[in-house]
N, C-alpha and C positions, 0 to 999 in steps of 0.2 A: 629684571632690573628693579631696584628699589624705588618706591614712590613716596612722595611727601605731599600732603595736602596743606597748602598755605592758609593762613587765617582768612584770606579773601576768597577761598574756595578753589583756587587754581591747583590742579594736580601737576606735580613736577616729577619727572622720571630722571633719576640720576643714571646717566648713561656712561658707564666706565669705558666703553669702547670709543668714546669721543676724544680720549687723550692717549698719548703714546706712553710706553714704558719710560722713556726719557723724561717726559713731563711729570709722570707720577713720581719718579725718583727725585726730581728737582724739589718736590714738596718737602723733602727731608733735608734739603740744603739750608743751613742756618743763614746763608747770605741771601736767600730768596726774599724778595720784598712782599709786603701785603698786597700790593698791586698785582704782582705776578700770581700770588695765590688766588686772588679774586678772579683773575683772568682764567685760571684753571677751573675754578668752580663755575664760572660763567659758561665755559665750554661743556661741562658735564651736565649742567642743569638746564641749559637752553635759555637761561635768563640773561639779560644784558648786565653788565657790571653795575650800572646805575640801579636796575631793579634789585639786584643782589644786595647792594649797599643800603637800599631803602627798606629791607626786611627788618622786622624786629630782631634784636640780638639773639634771643633764644631760638628763633627759627633758623637764623644763619648758622648757629652752633649745631642745631639738629641736622641741618644739611650735611655738615662736615662729619657728624657722627654716622649718618647713613652712608655717606661716601666711603669712609674708612671701614665700616662694617662690610660693605659690598666688596671693597678692595681686598680685605682679608680672606674672604671666601667667595671669589667670583664665580665658582662653578656650582655654588649651592642654589643659584637662581633656578626655580622650578621651570621657568620658561626656556632655559638653555638645554634642557633634556627633552628629547622628543619621545612621546609614548607610542607604542606600537598601535597601529590601527587595524591590525589583523584580528579577526575573531578566532577564538579557540574552539 
């Protein structure tokens, strides 16, 4: 899962498995409100909506960038593939 280090040093893991396909698709609905988008980012980041809204704007944007990067290639996470533990 993608990680972000906030300016205050907190490590945030963007957990794409925290939302459903339905919630992900709603992000592309032009009628979705900013509050609904914030609720989705809150779920995947583990931050409260207030914590999210108190972030510096560039950090908020970076979170979305990391979110969509991970969503485009969810199986490219090296932690999602197990390596063989058998010796050759």
